[in-house]
Structure formats: structure tokens, C-alpha cells
C-alpha positions as CSV (number, residue, x, y, z in Angstrom):
1,M,0.1,-0.2,0.2
2,K,3.0,2.4,0.7
3,F,4.2,1.9,-2.9
4,V,0.7,2.6,-4.3
5,A,0.8,5.8,-2.1
6,V,4.1,6.8,-3.4
7,L,2.9,6.2,-7.0
8,A,-0.3,8.5,-6.5
9,A,1.6,11.1,-4.9
10,A,4.2,11.2,-8.0
11,A,1.2,11.3,-10.4
12,S,-0.1,14.0,-8.5
13,L,3.1,16.2,-8.5
14,L,3.6,15.4,-12.3
15,A,0.1,16.8,-12.8
16,V,0.8,20.0,-10.8
17,S,4.1,20.4,-12.2
18,T,2.7,20.2,-16.0
19,A,-0.2,22.6,-15.1
20,L,2.4,25.0,-13.8
21,A,4.4,24.7,-16.9
22,G,1.2,25.7,-19.0
23,E,0.7,22.3,-20.1
24,A,-2.3,20.0,-19.8
25,P,-1.8,16.6,-18.5
26,P,-2.9,13.6,-20.4
27,P,-6.3,12.7,-20.0
28,P,-7.3,9.9,-17.8
29,G,-7.6,6.4,-19.4
30,P,-5.4,4.5,-21.6
31,Q,-2.8,6.9,-23.4
32,W,-1.4,6.6,-27.0
33,L,1.1,4.2,-27.2
34,K,3.9,4.5,-29.9
35,A,7.5,3.2,-30.7
36,Q,10.3,5.5,-29.7
37,G,13.6,4.0,-30.3
38,D,13.6,0.4,-29.4
39,R,10.9,0.6,-26.8
40,I,7.2,1.0,-26.5
41,V,6.2,4.2,-24.6
42,D,3.2,6.3,-23.7
43,E,2.5,9.9,-24.3
44,T,4.8,11.1,-21.7
45,G,7.8,9.0,-23.2
46,A,7.6,6.5,-20.3
47,P,8.3,2.7,-21.4
48,V,5.3,0.4,-21.2
49,I,5.4,-3.1,-20.4
50,L,2.2,-4.9,-21.8
51,R,0.9,-7.7,-19.7
52,G,-1.9,-9.3,-21.3
53,M,-3.9,-12.4,-22.4
54,G,-5.2,-13.2,-26.0
55,L,-8.9,-14.0,-26.4
56,G,-8.2,-17.2,-28.1
57,G,-11.3,-19.5,-28.9
58,W,-13.8,-16.4,-29.1
59,M,-14.0,-14.9,-32.7
60,L,-11.9,-17.7,-34.0
61,Q,-12.3,-21.2,-32.7
62,E,-9.3,-23.8,-32.8
63,G,-10.3,-27.5,-32.4
64,Y,-7.9,-28.1,-29.7
65,M,-9.6,-25.7,-27.4
66,L,-12.8,-27.7,-27.7
67,R,-11.2,-31.2,-27.7
68,L,-11.9,-31.4,-31.4
69,S,-8.3,-31.5,-32.6
70,K,-9.2,-34.1,-34.8
71,L,-11.4,-31.7,-36.8
72,G,-9.0,-28.8,-36.5
73,Q,-10.4,-25.6,-38.4
74,E,-13.4,-23.6,-37.2
75,H,-15.3,-24.2,-40.6
76,V,-14.8,-28.0,-40.5
77,I,-16.1,-28.1,-36.9
78,R,-19.0,-25.7,-37.6
79,A,-19.8,-28.0,-40.8
80,R,-19.9,-30.9,-38.8
81,I,-22.2,-29.4,-36.1
82,A,-24.5,-28.3,-38.7
83,A,-24.8,-31.8,-40.4
84,L,-25.5,-32.9,-37.1
85,V,-28.1,-30.7,-35.7
86,G,-29.1,-28.7,-38.9
87,P,-27.7,-25.3,-40.0
88,Q,-30.2,-23.0,-38.2
89,R,-29.5,-24.7,-34.9
90,E,-25.7,-24.6,-35.5
91,A,-25.9,-20.7,-36.4
92,A,-27.8,-20.1,-33.1
93,I,-25.0,-22.1,-31.2
94,H,-22.5,-20.0,-32.7
95,T,-24.2,-16.8,-32.1
96,A,-24.5,-17.7,-28.5
97,W,-20.9,-18.5,-28.4
98,L,-20.0,-15.2,-29.6
99,D,-22.4,-13.6,-27.2
100,N,-21.3,-15.2,-24.3
101,H,-17.6,-16.3,-24.5
102,T,-16.1,-12.9,-23.5
103,T,-18.1,-10.6,-21.8
104,K,-17.5,-7.5,-19.7
105,A,-17.1,-9.8,-16.5
106,D,-14.0,-11.3,-18.2
107,I,-12.4,-8.1,-18.9
108,D,-13.2,-6.8,-15.3
109,D,-11.5,-9.7,-13.8
110,M,-8.4,-9.5,-15.8
111,A,-7.9,-5.9,-14.9
112,A,-8.6,-6.8,-11.1
113,A,-5.7,-9.5,-11.5
114,G,-3.3,-7.1,-12.8
115,F,-3.3,-7.4,-16.7
116,N,-3.2,-4.2,-18.5
117,S,-3.9,-5.3,-22.1
118,V,-6.2,-7.5,-24.1
119,R,-5.0,-9.2,-27.6
120,L,-8.2,-9.8,-29.8
121,P,-7.7,-12.5,-32.4
122,M,-10.0,-11.6,-35.2
123,H,-11.7,-13.7,-37.8
124,Y,-12.1,-11.8,-41.2
125,G,-15.3,-13.7,-41.5
126,L,-17.0,-11.8,-38.8
127,L,-16.2,-8.5,-40.4
128,T,-16.5,-9.1,-44.2
129,L,-17.8,-11.8,-46.8
130,S,-15.2,-14.2,-48.1
131,A,-14.0,-13.2,-51.8
132,D,-15.9,-16.1,-53.3
133,Q,-19.2,-14.9,-51.6
134,E,-19.1,-11.5,-52.6
135,P,-22.2,-10.5,-54.7
136,V,-20.2,-8.1,-56.7
137,P,-16.6,-9.5,-57.4
138,G,-13.6,-7.3,-56.1
139,A,-16.2,-5.3,-53.5
140,D,-16.2,-5.7,-49.9
141,T,-19.4,-6.3,-47.8
142,W,-19.0,-5.4,-44.3
143,K,-20.4,-6.9,-41.4
144,E,-21.6,-4.5,-38.9
145,D,-22.3,-7.2,-36.2
146,G,-18.5,-8.1,-36.0
147,F,-17.4,-4.6,-35.7
148,K,-19.9,-3.8,-33.1
149,R,-18.4,-6.6,-31.0
150,I,-15.0,-5.1,-31.5
151,D,-16.5,-1.7,-30.1
152,D,-18.1,-3.5,-26.9
153,L,-14.8,-5.0,-26.1
154,L,-13.2,-1.9,-26.5
155,A,-15.6,-0.1,-24.2
156,W,-15.0,-2.8,-21.7
157,T,-11.1,-2.4,-21.8
158,K,-11.6,1.4,-21.6
159,A,-13.6,1.3,-18.5
160,N,-10.8,-0.7,-16.9
161,G,-7.9,1.6,-18.2
162,M,-6.7,-1.3,-20.5
163,H,-5.1,-1.2,-23.7
164,L,-6.6,-3.5,-26.7
165,I,-4.5,-4.8,-29.5
166,L,-6.3,-5.8,-32.6
167,D,-5.0,-9.2,-34.2
168,L,-5.8,-10.5,-37.5
169,H,-5.7,-14.1,-36.7
170,A,-7.3,-15.5,-39.8
171,A,-6.9,-13.5,-42.9
172,P,-8.9,-14.2,-46.2
173,G,-7.9,-17.4,-47.6
174,G,-5.6,-18.2,-44.6
175,Q,-1.9,-17.2,-43.9
176,G,-0.4,-20.4,-43.2
177,N,-0.1,-24.2,-43.7
178,D,-0.9,-24.6,-39.9
179,L,-4.5,-24.7,-40.9
180,A,-6.6,-24.3,-37.8
181,I,-4.7,-21.2,-36.8
182,S,-6.2,-19.2,-39.7
183,D,-9.1,-21.4,-40.5
184,R,-7.6,-22.1,-43.8
185,D,-9.4,-24.5,-46.3
186,P,-6.8,-25.9,-48.4
187,K,-9.4,-26.7,-51.2
188,K,-9.4,-23.0,-51.8
189,P,-6.8,-20.1,-52.8
190,S,-4.7,-19.1,-49.7
191,L,-3.9,-15.4,-48.9
192,W,-0.8,-15.9,-50.7
193,D,-2.1,-17.5,-53.8
194,S,-4.9,-15.1,-54.3
195,P,-4.2,-11.2,-55.2
196,E,-7.9,-10.7,-54.4
197,N,-7.5,-12.2,-50.8
198,Q,-4.7,-10.0,-50.4
199,R,-6.8,-6.9,-51.6
200,K,-9.7,-7.7,-49.3
201,T,-7.0,-8.2,-46.3
202,I,-5.6,-4.7,-46.9
203,A,-9.1,-3.2,-47.2
204,L,-10.2,-4.7,-44.0
205,W,-7.1,-3.1,-42.3
206,R,-8.0,0.3,-43.7
207,K,-11.6,-0.2,-42.5
208,L,-10.5,-1.1,-39.1
209,A,-8.1,2.1,-39.2
210,E,-10.6,4.4,-40.1
211,R,-13.0,3.3,-37.4
212,Y,-10.6,3.2,-34.7
213,K,-8.2,6.2,-35.5
214,D,-9.0,8.3,-32.9
215,E,-8.9,5.5,-30.0
216,P,-5.8,5.8,-27.9
217,A,-7.1,2.6,-26.0
218,I,-6.1,0.7,-29.1
219,A,-2.5,0.1,-28.4
220,A,-1.8,-1.4,-31.9
221,Y,-2.6,-3.2,-35.0
222,D,-1.0,-6.8,-35.0
223,V,-1.6,-6.8,-38.6
224,L,-1.0,-10.7,-39.7
225,N,-0.9,-13.6,-37.1
226,E,1.8,-16.1,-37.5
227,P,2.4,-16.4,-41.4
228,N,3.8,-19.9,-41.7
229,W,4.4,-20.4,-45.4
230,D,7.2,-21.2,-47.8
231,F,7.8,-18.1,-49.8
232,D,11.1,-19.2,-51.3
233,S,11.1,-23.1,-51.5
234,K,8.9,-25.9,-50.6
235,A,10.8,-27.0,-47.6
236,S,9.4,-27.1,-44.1
237,G,6.0,-26.0,-45.3
238,N,6.0,-23.3,-42.5
239,G,8.5,-21.0,-43.8
240,C,11.2,-21.4,-41.4
241,A,13.9,-21.9,-43.7
242,D,12.9,-18.9,-45.8
243,E,15.8,-16.2,-46.4
244,K,14.0,-13.5,-48.5
245,Q,10.3,-13.7,-48.1
246,D,9.8,-11.0,-50.5
247,L,6.1,-11.3,-50.6
248,L,5.5,-11.5,-46.9
249,W,7.4,-8.3,-46.4
250,D,5.8,-6.2,-49.3
251,F,2.5,-7.2,-48.2
252,Q,2.9,-6.1,-44.7
253,R,4.3,-2.7,-46.3
254,R,1.2,-2.5,-48.4
255,I,-1.0,-3.2,-45.3
256,T,0.9,-0.4,-43.3
257,A,0.4,2.1,-46.1
258,A,-3.2,1.6,-46.3
259,I,-3.5,2.2,-42.5
260,R,-1.5,5.2,-42.9
261,E,-4.0,6.6,-45.6
262,V,-6.5,6.9,-42.6
263,D,-4.4,6.5,-39.4
264,Q,-1.1,8.2,-38.9
265,R,-0.9,7.5,-35.2
266,H,-1.4,4.0,-34.1
267,L,1.4,1.5,-33.5
268,V,1.6,-1.3,-36.4
269,I,2.9,-4.4,-35.2
270,I,4.3,-7.1,-37.9
271,E,5.2,-10.7,-37.7
272,G,7.7,-12.8,-39.1
273,N,7.3,-16.0,-40.9
274,C,7.7,-19.5,-39.3
275,W,4.8,-18.6,-36.8
276,G,6.1,-15.1,-36.3
277,N,9.7,-15.9,-35.9
278,N,11.5,-15.7,-39.3
279,Y,12.6,-12.2,-39.8
280,K,15.0,-12.8,-42.5
281,G,14.9,-10.5,-45.6
282,L,13.0,-7.9,-43.5
283,G,15.3,-4.9,-44.6
284,K,15.1,-1.6,-43.4
285,P,11.8,-0.3,-41.3
286,W,9.3,1.1,-43.8
287,D,7.2,3.2,-41.1
288,G,8.2,5.4,-38.2
289,N,5.8,3.6,-35.8
290,L,6.5,-0.1,-36.1
291,A,7.1,-2.8,-33.7
292,L,8.1,-6.6,-34.0
293,S,6.1,-9.4,-32.6
294,F,7.7,-12.8,-31.8
295,H,6.1,-15.9,-30.6
296,K,7.5,-18.3,-27.9
297,Y,6.4,-21.9,-27.1
298,W,7.9,-24.9,-25.6
299,N,11.5,-23.9,-25.5
300,R,13.9,-23.0,-22.9
301,N,13.8,-19.9,-21.0
302,D,17.2,-18.9,-21.2
303,Q,19.3,-15.9,-22.8
304,A,19.8,-18.0,-26.0
305,S,16.0,-18.3,-26.5
306,V,15.6,-14.8,-27.1
307,E,19.1,-13.8,-28.4
308,P,17.8,-13.7,-31.9
309,I,14.9,-11.1,-31.3
310,L,17.3,-9.0,-29.2
311,K,19.6,-8.9,-32.1
312,L,16.8,-8.0,-34.3
313,R,15.9,-5.1,-32.1
314,E,19.2,-3.8,-32.0
315,Q,19.7,-4.0,-35.8
316,T,16.3,-2.5,-36.5
317,G,16.0,-0.1,-33.7
318,L,12.6,-1.4,-33.4
319,P,10.6,-2.3,-30.1
320,V,9.8,-6.0,-29.9
321,W,6.5,-7.7,-28.2
322,L,6.1,-11.2,-27.2
323,G,2.8,-11.3,-29.1
324,E,1.9,-15.0,-28.0
325,S,3.0,-17.5,-25.6
326,G,1.7,-19.9,-23.0
327,E,0.2,-23.5,-23.1
328,N,2.7,-24.7,-20.6
329,S,3.2,-25.0,-16.8
330,N,3.3,-22.2,-14.2
331,V,7.1,-22.7,-14.1
332,W,7.4,-22.1,-17.6
333,F,5.0,-19.2,-17.5
334,A,6.9,-17.4,-14.7
335,D,10.3,-18.3,-16.2
336,A,9.3,-16.7,-19.5
337,I,7.8,-13.7,-18.1
338,R,10.7,-13.1,-15.8
339,L,13.1,-13.4,-18.9
340,V,11.3,-11.1,-21.3
341,E,10.6,-8.4,-18.7
342,G,14.1,-8.3,-18.0
343,H,14.8,-7.0,-21.3
344,G,11.9,-4.5,-21.4
345,I,9.5,-6.7,-23.6
346,G,5.9,-7.0,-22.9
347,W,3.7,-10.0,-23.6
348,A,0.3,-11.4,-24.3
349,F,-0.2,-15.0,-23.4
350,W,-2.5,-17.6,-24.9
351,P,-5.4,-18.1,-24.3
352,L,-7.5,-16.5,-21.4
353,K,-9.9,-19.5,-21.4
354,K,-10.6,-23.0,-23.0
355,I,-11.6,-26.3,-21.9
356,G,-8.4,-27.2,-20.3
357,F,-6.4,-26.3,-16.9
358,N,-3.6,-24.4,-17.8
359,Q,-4.9,-20.9,-18.4
360,P,-6.5,-18.4,-16.0
361,L,-10.1,-19.4,-16.8
362,E,-11.2,-23.2,-17.5
363,V,-14.5,-23.8,-19.3
364,Q,-15.8,-26.9,-17.4
365,V,-17.9,-29.5,-19.5
366,G,-18.9,-33.0,-18.5
367,P,-19.4,-36.4,-19.8
368,D,-22.3,-35.4,-22.0
369,Y,-20.1,-32.9,-23.9
370,D,-17.5,-35.8,-24.4
371,A,-20.2,-38.0,-25.9
372,V,-21.1,-35.1,-28.7
373,V,-17.2,-34.9,-29.2
374,A,-16.9,-38.5,-30.0
375,T,-20.0,-38.3,-32.1
376,L,-18.6,-35.3,-34.1
377,T,-15.4,-37.0,-34.7
378,G,-16.9,-40.3,-35.8
379,E,-15.6,-42.2,-32.8
380,A,-18.9,-42.9,-30.9
381,K,-20.0,-46.3,-30.5
382,T,-23.6,-44.7,-29.9
383,P,-23.8,-41.5,-31.4
384,V,-25.9,-38.9,-29.5
385,S,-29.2,-37.7,-31.3
386,A,-29.3,-34.2,-32.8
387,D,-31.5,-33.1,-30.1
388,Q,-29.0,-34.2,-27.5
389,A,-26.1,-32.5,-29.4
390,Y,-28.0,-29.2,-29.6
391,A,-28.9,-29.2,-26.0
392,V,-25.3,-29.9,-24.8
393,L,-23.6,-27.6,-27.4
394,M,-26.0,-24.8,-26.5
395,K,-25.5,-25.0,-22.7
396,L,-22.0,-24.8,-23.8
397,A,-22.2,-21.6,-25.7
398,S,-24.8,-20.0,-23.6
399,H,-23.8,-21.1,-19.9
400,D,-20.8,-23.3,-19.7
401,V,-18.3,-20.5,-21.4
402,R,-19.5,-17.7,-19.5
403,F,-17.2,-16.1,-16.8
404,E,-19.3,-16.6,-13.8
405,N,-19.5,-20.4,-14.7
406,N,-15.7,-20.6,-15.4
407,L,-13.2,-22.2,-13.1
408,R,-10.9,-19.5,-12.1
409,H,-7.1,-20.6,-11.7
410,P,-5.5,-18.4,-9.1
411,D,-2.3,-20.4,-9.3
412,V,-1.9,-19.5,-13.3
413,L,-2.5,-16.0,-12.2
414,D,0.0,-15.8,-9.8
415,A,2.6,-17.6,-12.0
416,M,2.1,-14.6,-14.7
417,L,1.5,-11.5,-12.5
418,R,3.4,-12.0,-9.2
419,Q,6.2,-15.0,-9.3
420,P,8.4,-13.4,-12.1
421,H,9.0,-10.6,-9.7
422,D,8.4,-12.0,-6.3
423,D,9.6,-15.5,-5.0
424,S,7.9,-15.6,-1.6
425,V,5.7,-18.1,-0.9
426,R,1.7,-17.8,0.3
427,P,-0.8,-20.0,1.2
428,F,-3.1,-21.5,-1.5
429,K,-5.7,-22.1,0.8
430,P,-6.0,-21.3,4.5
431,H,-5.2,-24.4,6.7
432,R,-6.3,-24.5,10.4
433,V,-5.6,-26.7,13.1
434,T,-8.0,-26.5,16.0
435,A,-7.9,-27.9,19.4
436,K,-9.5,-30.8,18.0
437,G,-7.1,-31.1,15.0
438,G,-7.3,-30.6,11.1
439,T,-6.8,-32.2,7.8
440,I,-4.9,-30.6,5.0
441,A,-5.6,-31.9,1.5
442,A,-2.5,-32.7,-0.2
443,V,-3.3,-30.8,-3.5
444,D,-3.6,-27.4,-1.4
445,Y,0.2,-27.1,-1.0
446,D,1.4,-23.4,-1.0
447,L,1.7,-21.0,-3.9
448,G,5.1,-20.0,-5.1
449,V,8.1,-20.7,-7.4
450,I,9.5,-24.1,-7.9
451,G,12.0,-24.9,-5.1
452,K,10.1,-22.8,-2.6
453,A,6.6,-23.9,-2.6
454,Y,7.2,-27.4,-3.9
455,W,9.7,-29.4,-5.9
456,D,9.0,-31.6,-8.8
457,T,11.3,-33.5,-11.2
458,D,9.0,-32.8,-14.6
459,A,7.9,-29.3,-14.2
460,A,7.5,-27.8,-17.8
461,N,7.4,-29.0,-21.4
462,Y,10.4,-28.1,-23.3
463,H,9.9,-30.3,-26.4
464,V,10.8,-27.7,-29.1
465,A,14.3,-27.4,-27.3
466,T,14.9,-31.1,-26.5
467,G,13.4,-32.9,-29.5
468,A,11.5,-35.3,-27.1
469,D,8.1,-36.0,-26.6
470,R,5.9,-33.2,-24.9
471,T,6.0,-33.5,-21.2
472,L,2.9,-33.7,-19.0
473,W,4.1,-31.6,-15.9
474,N,0.7,-32.3,-14.2
475,N,-0.1,-35.8,-15.5
476,G,-3.9,-35.6,-14.2
477,R,-4.4,-32.2,-16.3
478,T,-6.6,-30.9,-13.6
479,Y,-6.6,-28.4,-10.5
480,R,-3.3,-26.7,-10.5
481,N,-0.8,-26.1,-13.2
482,D,2.5,-26.8,-11.5
483,G,4.7,-29.5,-12.1
484,V,3.0,-31.4,-9.3
485,D,0.9,-34.7,-10.6
486,I,-2.8,-34.3,-9.5
487,A,-5.2,-37.5,-10.0
488,P,-7.8,-36.6,-12.8
489,D,-10.5,-36.3,-10.0
490,G,-8.4,-33.5,-8.4
491,K,-8.4,-35.2,-4.9
492,S,-5.0,-36.6,-4.6
493,V,-1.0,-35.9,-5.5
494,T,0.1,-38.9,-7.5
495,D,3.5,-40.0,-9.1
496,F,5.1,-38.3,-5.9
497,T,8.6,-39.6,-6.5
498,A,11.7,-39.7,-4.4
499,G,12.9,-36.3,-3.5
500,E,10.0,-34.5,-4.6
501,W,8.3,-32.3,-1.7
502,L,5.3,-30.2,-0.7
503,R,5.0,-27.1,1.4
504,Y,2.0,-26.3,3.4
505,T,1.5,-22.8,5.5
506,V,-0.8,-24.1,8.6
507,T,-2.1,-22.0,11.5
508,T,-2.5,-23.7,14.6
509,D,-4.7,-22.6,17.6
510,R,-2.4,-24.0,20.5
511,A,1.2,-25.4,20.7
512,G,1.6,-29.0,21.5
513,A,2.3,-32.4,20.1
514,Y,0.1,-33.8,17.1
515,A,-0.3,-37.4,15.8
516,V,0.4,-37.5,12.2
517,T,-1.6,-39.6,9.6
518,I,-0.5,-39.3,6.1
519,A,-3.5,-40.7,4.0
520,G,-1.8,-42.4,0.9
521,Q,0.6,-44.9,-0.2
522,G,4.4,-45.3,-0.2
523,P,7.2,-43.9,2.0
524,M,6.7,-40.3,2.9
525,T,7.8,-38.0,5.8
526,L,6.7,-34.8,7.1
527,T,8.5,-31.9,8.8
528,A,7.4,-28.9,10.9
529,N,9.3,-25.9,11.1
530,G,12.5,-27.5,9.7
531,G,12.5,-30.1,12.6
532,A,12.9,-33.9,12.6
533,A,11.3,-35.9,9.8
534,V,8.5,-38.2,11.2
535,R,6.4,-40.7,9.4
536,S,2.6,-41.6,9.4
537,G,1.7,-42.6,13.1
538,E,4.4,-40.5,14.7
539,T,4.2,-37.1,16.5
540,V,5.1,-33.7,15.6
541,Q,5.5,-30.7,17.6
542,L,3.5,-27.5,16.3
543,L,3.8,-23.9,17.6
544,A,0.7,-21.7,18.2
545,G,0.2,-19.4,15.2
546,T,1.9,-20.1,11.9
547,N,3.8,-23.3,11.1
548,I,5.5,-24.5,7.8
549,L,5.0,-28.3,7.1
550,V,6.9,-30.2,4.5
551,L,5.8,-33.4,3.2
552,R,8.5,-35.2,1.3
553,S,8.3,-38.4,-0.9
554,D,10.9,-41.0,-0.2
555,G,10.1,-43.3,-3.0
556,A,7.0,-44.1,-5.3
557,A,4.2,-42.6,-3.6
558,A,0.9,-41.0,-3.8
559,V,-1.0,-38.9,-1.0
560,T,-4.6,-37.5,-0.5
561,S,-4.4,-35.7,2.9
562,I,-2.4,-35.1,6.1
563,K,-4.3,-35.3,9.3
564,L,-3.2,-33.8,12.5
565,K,-4.7,-34.7,15.7
566,P,-3.6,-33.5,19.3
567,T,-2.1,-36.2,21.4
568,T,-4.0,-36.7,24.7
569,P,-1.8,-35.8,27.5
570,K,-0.9,-38.3,30.0
571,P,-2.6,-38.1,33.5
572,L,-0.3,-36.8,36.4
573,P,0.8,-39.5,38.7
């Protein structure tokens, strides 16, 4: 609170001194952002670290977020649902999804948690018709409903003093061979194969810039998400080996020029090939207000992992921004954010919510949804009926996906927003031992960085760096996103191997000796306040007030709870 007070006093002093100098202070709310040297700064010239989440899965659905990886692209998913429940009911489900996936409550919660920005992945199809659907070839039909949804999101972010980054995630035709990312139909001309798709993309950005040119709360235009295309030769299919990439750079120049026809103020963010990371052939910056985005997944969080983008920043003199990252463990999140923020780089992690446990919000579904998934993918032994599927999918789109029905993961938020700067340990949940004793759920170990709140041997997925299989840091994929393995029901710690340990902060009403019962299997010991290790059935001494317990595995083990019961004093002789 003292730190907040100092900041408030400094802000007041700045306003007073500015007024005395005859200059009006910046208006309240998000300020204009721009590139100044190799940093993103606000109107006062102060560097800004963007800390945000991408709203993946809202305006563009990717199969893996819905347990529909086998279907992949949004248009495939929607067609399969329409075939099952009928086109009209599918359209109603999709509209409900758009209405409920992200609401003001989501943005309010992001701001309260400490985020200052939102990245919006846009599907062009919500804003304009595809080229082959236009009634007049070469014309553009604009969909006001899609723009209105952006307007609403902008109003919510502004109400919370946050910045919004517009990201064209799915361009007309699709911009890569990783099909689901841009909802690409490989049977149709891609963005790169079609001059008309390129023209429409440029026209869309001009339309967006014209609409939002006077909005300082729009931080930037992220003009093309994750191009992954072989421009120079047919090598990997995703452009990672390309050297020149003339079409990619020329196209982003043309987008920038169209934006500048109507908007000279907003920051323009460009992306390299190979999912945003191959900047070979870029040449000299073509605009005075550009930034570079890179994406980072599943590699090491060491200096070597960011050295190429730091070198590019130095060579170009442009700011860089980690426009997308995530889909890993809390250990990986905290390490990555600590690394990039240490170099003055902001970030947007991915995604805010999905069906899954390793992001701030989890969309919870049940066996009835799994049955619909099996029907849609053709794997069901007994397919569900059209009416059953419609009921389940409409519940998902109108109820389950809404913020108030999501499972909030405080451990993920802590890993992103506190742990990169603060390695202190805090209770995950309050644990109290009364005069009658108490029981501590094993899964409710303390909140904090690895090595202080817990220790686990497999704590993150580094498969891009190692070339090995993907690591399941939490085998049960539920409840918490640390390296600790938790059973699928969320009630016990499993695969608790030798040397691994868990810490618990416990408040005890009175000092004394307490009998220990460790509910589980395998060799484990418990220590209190750094004292001697005891096993289940033995006694531990606790102090009145705060105590630190550490449960350690001495072999293959699993544990559900720790029960502490005061021992009965022996009667005096």
C-alpha cells in the first residue's frame, strides 16, 4: 500500500508541475502508445510493459480448445455440427458462443488480476464476406455485427484502463499451412495464392484503421498473425528456412500504407514467418511507428532463446513484443515472463480460457459433452441424437463458457503476474488446526515458485528445445498447473517420486504435540518448522500460530491428505 501511495503522490506532483508549466496533463484512461527508439512508450515517453492475454477461441475457434483437435479448423467444426443438428441450430449455437465467450465480466476480472492489455484474435469472416461470396467481385461487404463486437470489447477495456491490440488471426484465404490457426481451407486459394484475398485483407485493415483512428485505448494493430508459408522454396511448409520472403514483407508494407492513409498515429505490429519468428529479408523499417512481434512456445527460458529477437531489435532499432506464448506450466510461464520483462519486453499469453486447466479460466464440461465430441469426430459407438447434441452445445455456448461459470485458476494468475518478480511463498488455501486437530488436502500445497513452494522433477514442457516428446508436467491435467501430478479427480497427488516435496503453511490454535496420519501409499515423511522428519503414526510438535510443514516423498508414493490430531496428555501420577 505504501508503494501505491508513492505512485499516487508522484502522479499528483507530475500533474501539478505540468499545469504550472502551462501544459495540460494527459487525460485519464489509456494513453496513446508509440515506438520510441527500441521501446514502446506512452504519451509522456515512459516505457510501457504490456501484460495481457489473448482471447483465443472467441472470434476464431481452434479445435484443440474444444477437444476437437481431429477436426481442426473452425469451418470444419461448424460444418460437422450443422450436419448433426441442422444449419439453423448451428448458427444459433455460434451466435450464443460469440455473445457469451467474452463479456465485460471477463475483462473486469483481468484488470483486477493485474493485466493491462488484451489481444483480440479476429476472424475476417466476422467482418466481411469471403471473396468467393461477394455478390460483386472485387467489392467488400462489411458486417456491422462483427465491428460492433469489437466496439463492445473496446468499451470494456477502456472502462478498466486497459489497452486493446487488434490481431488479424484469420486473414482471407488463410496465411499458413498450420490450418487451424487461420481457419484455412486448403481446397481454396490461400492468402498468398490470391491477389483478391490480399486486396480484401488490405481493405479490411484500412476499414479498421478508419473506424478506430481516434482511439488511444487501441494500443496497436497486429496486422497478420503467425504467417507460416514457404515463400522461397518448398522446404518445411511453414517458412522456417526461408531467406528472402519478399511477398511477406511487401504485403505487410502494403497493409501499413493502407492504414496510414487514414490513421497516422497507431502503432503497427508486424510478424515474421515461421509462426512469427523468421525475420530474414525484412530490410529497413518502412514506417516510423512499427514494432516486431515474436512468439515463444515450449523452448527453454534462457538468454539463448531470446538472443535472436534481441539482436533483431538492436539491428532494426524497433521495439519487440512477445505477442503470443503460453500452453505450458506455471514454472514455464513465470520463467518466460521474468526473462522477457528483464529485457523490457511486454507480452500477451494464450489463451484466457478454453476447455483445459493451464490458463486463467477453465471452461468446464462433463461426460455429455465428451459424448458429443465422440459423435462429431466419428468415434462414438453410440452417437448422440441431434436434439441431445443441440442441448449440450447450446449449454456450452450460453452457459458453460460464461465467466461466472468458469473455473478460475489463481495459481496461473500468480505465476504470470506475481512470481516473475516475487519468489515469496503464500498459502494456496487457509489451513487451520484447531484444538480438535485438522486435515490438510495434499493438493492444496502453498503457492509460489518451484524450489520454494514445492519440488517436482518434471515441471514444464520443453519439447521444441529437446526434440523429445511433450512432457505432461501434471499427469492428471487438472486443478493446478504446477509440476505436481494431481489425479484426474483433483483430490490427490500422484506420481510423488523420491526427492519431491510439498510445502504447507498451517495456522495452529495452540502449541503441542500432534499425531500425524498421512493418507496415501508409499514412503513419505513430514517435517514441521525445519524439525525432525516423522512418518505417519508418529508425532510432530507444532507452535501456536503459523507453522511450515513439508511433506517429502522417499520413493514411489501418492497422497490424499495429512491429518493432525492433538495427542492426549498423560494424566499426572
